[in-house]
C-alpha positions in Angstrom: -10.5 7.6 -23.6 -9.2 9.3 -20.5 -9.8 12.8 -19.2 -7.9 15.9 -20.1 -5.1 16.4 -17.5 -4.1 20.0 -18.3 -5.6 21.9 -15.4 -3.4 24.5 -13.6 -3.8 26.6 -10.4 -5.1 30.1 -10.5 -2.7 31.5 -8.0 0.4 33.0 -9.6 4.0 32.3 -8.4 4.5 36.1 -7.9 1.8 36.0 -5.2 3.5 33.2 -3.4 6.8 35.0 -3.6 5.2 38.2 -2.2 3.6 36.4 0.7 6.8 34.6 1.5 8.9 37.7 1.3 11.2 36.4 -1.4 11.8 37.2 -5.0 9.9 35.3 -7.7 13.2 33.7 -8.8 13.7 32.3 -5.3 10.1 31.0 -5.2 10.6 29.4 -8.6 13.8 27.8 -7.4 12.0 26.3 -4.4 9.7 24.3 -6.8 12.6 23.2 -8.9 15.1 22.4 -6.3 14.1 23.2 -2.7 17.4 22.0 -1.2 19.1 25.0 -2.9 17.3 27.4 -0.5 18.0 28.0 3.1 15.7 26.2 5.6 14.1 29.6 6.6 13.3 30.5 2.9 12.1 26.9 2.2 9.7 27.1 5.2 8.4 30.5 4.2 7.8 29.6 0.5 6.2 26.3 1.4 3.9 27.9 4.0 2.9 30.6 1.5 2.1 28.0 -1.2 0.0 26.0 1.1 -1.9 29.0 2.4 -2.7 30.2 -1.1 -3.3 26.7 -2.5 -0.7 27.2 -5.1 0.0 24.4 -7.6 3.0 24.9 -10.0 1.9 25.7 -13.5 3.7 22.9 -15.2 2.1 23.4 -18.6 3.6 27.0 -18.8 7.0 25.7 -17.9 6.8 23.0 -20.6 6.9 25.8 -23.1 10.5 26.5 -22.2 11.7 22.9 -22.3 10.4 19.5 -23.2 9.0 17.1 -20.7 11.6 14.6 -19.3 11.6 11.0 -20.1 11.6 10.1 -16.4 8.9 8.1 -14.6 8.7 9.1 -10.9 7.9 6.2 -8.5 7.0 7.0 -4.9 6.9 4.0 -2.5 6.9 3.9 1.4 9.9 1.6 1.9 13.1 0.5 0.1 13.8 -2.3 2.5 10.4 -4.0 2.7 10.4 -7.1 0.5 6.8 -6.4 -0.6 8.0 -3.3 -2.4 11.1 -5.0 -3.7 8.8 -7.3 -5.7 6.8 -4.3 -7.0 9.9 -2.5 -8.0 11.3 -5.5 -9.8 8.1 -5.5 -11.9 8.4 -1.8 -12.6 12.0 -2.0 -13.7 11.3 -5.1 -15.9 8.5 -3.3 -17.7 10.5 -0.2 -18.3 13.8 -1.9 -19.2 13.3 -1.8 -23.0 11.5 1.6 -23.1 13.0 5.0 -23.5 12.0 5.9 -20.0 14.1 5.8 -16.9 12.9 5.3 -13.3 13.4 7.9 -10.6 12.7 6.4 -7.2 11.8 8.1 -3.9 11.0 6.8 -0.4 8.1 8.4 1.4 8.9 6.4 4.6 5.2 5.9 5.2 4.7 9.6 5.7 2.0 11.4 3.7 3.7 14.7 4.4 7.0 13.4 3.0 5.0 12.2 0.0 3.6 15.7 -0.4 7.1 17.2 -0.4 8.4 14.7 -2.9 5.4 15.2 -5.2 6.2 18.9 -5.4 9.8 18.1 -6.3 8.8 15.4 -8.9 6.2 17.5 -10.6 8.6 20.5 -10.8 10.9 18.3 -12.8 8.3 17.6 -15.4 8.1 13.8 -15.3 6.7 11.8 -18.1 4.5 10.0 -15.6 4.1 9.0 -12.0 3.5 5.9 -10.0 2.3 6.6 -6.4 1.5 4.1 -3.6 -2.0 3.9 -2.1 -5.0 6.1 -2.1 -4.5 8.2 1.1 -2.8 11.3 -0.2 -3.1 14.7 1.7 -5.5 17.3 0.3 -2.5 19.2 -1.1 -1.0 16.1 -2.7 -4.4 15.3 -4.3 -4.7 18.8 -5.7 -1.2 18.6 -7.2 -1.9 15.2 -8.7 -5.3 16.3 -10.1 -3.6 19.3 -11.7 -0.6 17.4 -13.1 -0.4 17.1 -16.9 1.1 13.6 -16.9 -0.4 10.1 -16.5 -0.6 8.8 -13.0 -1.0 5.2 -11.6 -1.9 4.5 -8.0 -0.8 1.1 -6.9 -1.1 -1.5 -4.1 -4.9 -1.1 -3.6 -8.1 0.0 -5.3 -10.6 2.7 -4.2 -13.7 4.5 -5.4 -12.0 7.8 -6.5 -8.9 7.2 -8.7 -6.8 10.2 -9.7 -6.2 8.7 -13.1 -5.3 5.0 -13.3 -5.2 2.5 -10.5 -4.1 -1.1 -9.9 -4.2 -3.3 -6.8 -6.6 -5.2 -4.7 -8.9 -4.9 -1.7 -7.0 -5.3 1.6 -10.3 -5.3 3.4 -11.7 -8.2 1.3 -8.4 -10.1 1.6 -8.5 -9.9 5.4 -12.1 -11.2 5.4 -11.0 -14.1 3.2 -8.2 -15.0 5.6 -10.6 -15.1 8.6 -13.1 -17.1 6.5 -10.3 -19.6 5.9 -9.7 -20.0 9.6 -13.5 -20.3 10.2 -13.5 -23.1 7.7 -11.0 -25.0 9.8 -13.2 -24.8 12.9 -11.4 -21.9 14.6 -13.4 -19.3 16.5 -11.1 -17.5 18.9 -9.0 -15.8 16.2 -6.6 -13.1 17.2 -5.2 -10.2 15.1 -1.7 -8.9 15.3 -0.8 -5.7 13.4 2.2 -3.3 13.3 2.9 0.2 11.9 -0.8 0.5 11.1 -0.5 2.4 7.9 -3.8 2.8 5.9 -3.4 -0.5 4.1 -2.8 -2.4 7.4 -5.7 -0.5 8.9 -8.0 -1.8 6.1 -6.8 -5.4 6.9 -7.8 -4.8 10.5 -11.2 -3.5 9.4 -11.7 -6.6 7.3 -10.9 -8.8 10.3 -13.2 -6.9 12.6 -16.0 -7.1 10.0 -15.7 -10.8 9.6 -15.5 -11.5 13.3 -18.5 -9.2 14.0 -20.6 -10.8 11.3 -20.0 -14.1 13.0 -20.8 -12.8 16.4 -17.2 -13.5 17.6 -15.6 -10.1 17.9 -13.6 -9.7 21.1 -11.3 -6.7 21.5 -9.0 -8.8 23.7 -8.1 -10.7 20.6 -6.7 -7.6 18.8 -3.2 -6.3 19.5 -1.7 -3.5 17.3 1.2 -1.0 17.5 2.4 1.9 15.5 6.0 0.5 15.8 7.5 -0.6 12.5 7.1 -4.3 11.8 9.7 -7.0 12.5 9.9 -10.7 13.2 10.9 -10.0 16.8 7.9 -7.7 17.2 5.6 -10.4 16.0 6.7 -12.7 18.9 6.3 -9.8 21.4 2.8 -8.9 20.2 1.8 -12.6 20.2 3.0 -12.8 23.8 0.7 -9.9 24.7 -2.2 -11.6 22.9 -1.7 -14.9 24.8 -1.7 -13.0 28.1 -5.1 -11.4 27.2 -6.7 -14.6 25.9 -5.0 -17.9 26.6 -7.8 -19.8 24.9 -7.1 -18.3 21.5 -6.9 -21.0 18.8 -5.7 -19.0 15.8 -4.0 -15.7 14.8 -4.2 -13.6 11.7 -1.1 -11.5 11.2 -1.2 -8.3 9.2 2.0 -9.3 7.4 4.4 -12.2 7.0 7.2 -10.9 9.3 4.8 -10.8 12.2 3.6 -14.3 11.3 7.1 -15.7 11.4 7.6 -14.0 14.8 4.5 -15.8 16.0 5.8 -19.1 14.7 9.1 -18.6 16.5 7.4 -17.7 19.8 5.1 -20.8 19.5 8.2 -23.0 19.0 9.9 -21.4 22.0 6.8 -22.1 24.2 6.3 -25.6 22.7 2.9 -24.6 21.4 1.9 -27.1 18.6 1.2 -25.6 15.2 -1.5 -25.9 14.0 -3.0 -28.3 16.6 -3.1 -25.6 19.3 -2.6 -22.4 17.4 -3.2 -21.8 13.6 -1.3 -19.0 11.9 -2.1 -17.0 8.8 0.1 -14.2 7.4 -0.3 -11.6 4.7 1.6 -11.1 1.4 3.0 -14.7 1.0 6.7 -13.8 0.9 9.1 -16.5 -0.2 10.1 -17.7 3.3 6.5 -18.6 4.1 6.8 -21.8 2.0 10.2 -22.6 3.6 9.3 -22.2 7.3 8.8 -25.3 9.5 5.9 -25.8 9.6 5.1 -24.0 6.4 3.0 -20.9 6.9 -0.4 -20.0 5.3 -0.6 -16.5 3.9 -2.7 -14.3 1.6 -0.9 -14.1 -1.7 -0.8 -10.6 -3.3 0.4 -10.2 -6.9 3.1 -7.7 -6.2 5.4 -8.3 -9.2 2.4 -8.3 -11.6 1.2 -5.1 -9.9 4.4 -3.2 -10.5 4.9 -4.7 -14.0 1.4 -3.9 -15.2 1.4 -0.4 -13.6 4.6 0.5 -15.5 3.2 -0.9 -18.7 -0.1 0.9 -18.3 1.8 4.2 -17.6 4.1 3.9 -20.6 1.2 3.1 -22.9 -0.7 6.2 -21.5 2.4 8.4 -21.9 2.6 7.3 -25.6 -1.1 8.0 -26.1 -2.5 4.5 -25.7 -4.9 4.9 -22.8 -6.2 1.6 -21.2 -9.8 0.5 -21.8 -10.0 -0.3 -18.0 -8.1 2.4 -16.0 -8.9 0.6 -12.7 -7.6 -3.0 -12.5 -8.3 -5.3 -9.6 -5.6 -8.1 -9.5 -7.3 -9.9 -6.6 -5.6 -12.2 -4.0 -5.5 -15.8 -2.9 -5.3 -17.5 0.5 -2.5 -20.0 0.1 -3.1 -22.8 2.6 -0.1 -24.5 4.2 0.7 -26.6 7.3 0.2 -23.7 9.8 -3.6 -23.7 9.3 -4.5 -27.1 7.9 -5.2 -29.2 11.0 -9.0 -28.8 11.3 -9.8 -28.9 7.6 -12.3 -31.7 7.0 -12.4 -31.7 3.3 -10.3 -30.7 0.2 -11.9 -27.4 -0.5 -10.0 -25.0 -2.9 -8.1 -22.0 -1.6 -10.2 -18.9 -1.0 -9.7 -16.2 -3.7 -11.0 -12.7 -4.1 -10.9 -9.6 -6.3 -10.0 -9.5 -9.9 -11.9 -11.5 -12.5 -12.3 -14.5 -10.2 -13.9 -12.6 -7.2 -15.9 -15.0 -5.0 -18.3 -14.4 -2.1 -17.1 -15.9 1.1 -19.8 -17.2 3.6 -19.0 -16.4 7.2 -20.2 -18.8 9.8 -22.3 -17.9 12.8 -21.1 -18.5 16.4 -23.0 -21.8 16.5 -21.5 -23.4 13.3 
C-alpha cells in the first residue's frame, strides 16, 4: 500500500527566475547549491520561490540522473543525548545497506529546517527522516510533493506526511503527573526550558492532568525559551520555590533539568523524596546513577531511530509497511526520587504503543 508520491508544482523555474531578476541557470543553481550564489541573489530567488509557491520538480530532474543512494536526516541538535541515541539507531539500521546517511542540524528552527529541506530535495535523496510534526507551510508543501519516502520521528500526530514513528508527549506527561499523584503529591510544579513544540506538548499534558484533578496553579509553572542545561534546572527550581514554598514535587520537561533540581535540593539540604519528589523526562543513563536515583519517563529513542531507518529502507526498496504510523509508547521508570509516599507495589505507568493504558487522575480530595 502507500500513496503515490510523484506530485510536482505547477509554477515553472523560469517564472521564479524572472521574478527574481536572474537567469534560469542561476535559479536552478540555487536549488542545487544555494551557497554558490551571492547572498543578494539567494535572497531574491528564495523570496520569489516563496511568493510563487514554487516546489522544485524533482521528477523532471531525475530524467537526467539517477536518484542518489543517500538518506537525509534532519534533527534539531547534534549535542543533545536524546538525539545521539536516535542517531545510533539510524546508523545501526543502515550500516549493512547500500544507503549512506547525510545529517543536518536544524538547531530547533523551523525556518532552518525549511532551508535544509530545499537543499536535501534538490540533491534527490533516496528518502528522508525528519524530526517532529511542526513543519512550516512551505516545508509541508515540499514534503508532500517529494517523490521519495519520508519518516517523521519523535512523536505521533493526526496528519502524517508519509510514515511516522514516535509517541505522545502529551500522554507521557499526564502519566508522569499521575505517578506523582499516586505517591500522594498534590502541589506538583513544572519546570521547562527551550519550549520547542514537543516540550510544549509535555506542558500541555501536565496542565491537563492538574486541571482534571482541580489542582492547577500557575504559580507552580516555570518555563523559559533558554536552551536547557543542568545549571538552568537549578535556577528555575529556585524561582519555583520562591513562588510556592509548599511545593511537594516537581515534574521536569527533561532529565538535565531534573538533575539541576536534584543538585539545588542537595545544596539547600532539601530531602529527596521526603520533602520534594522529582520526575524527569527521557530517562538518560545518568538518571539511574544519580544519588538518589531519579525517576524519569523512558522514551524508546534507539528503537525509534532504528525502526525509522528500517521502515524507510524497506519503503525505498518497494516494501511499504502495513502500519505506516507506529506508536512506540513510553514508561514511567520509578526510582528513589519519587518513591517515598508509595503505599503499595503498583507497576510502573506505561502508555502508547500496544500496551497503552488509561491512567486515573485523582480529585483534590483523594
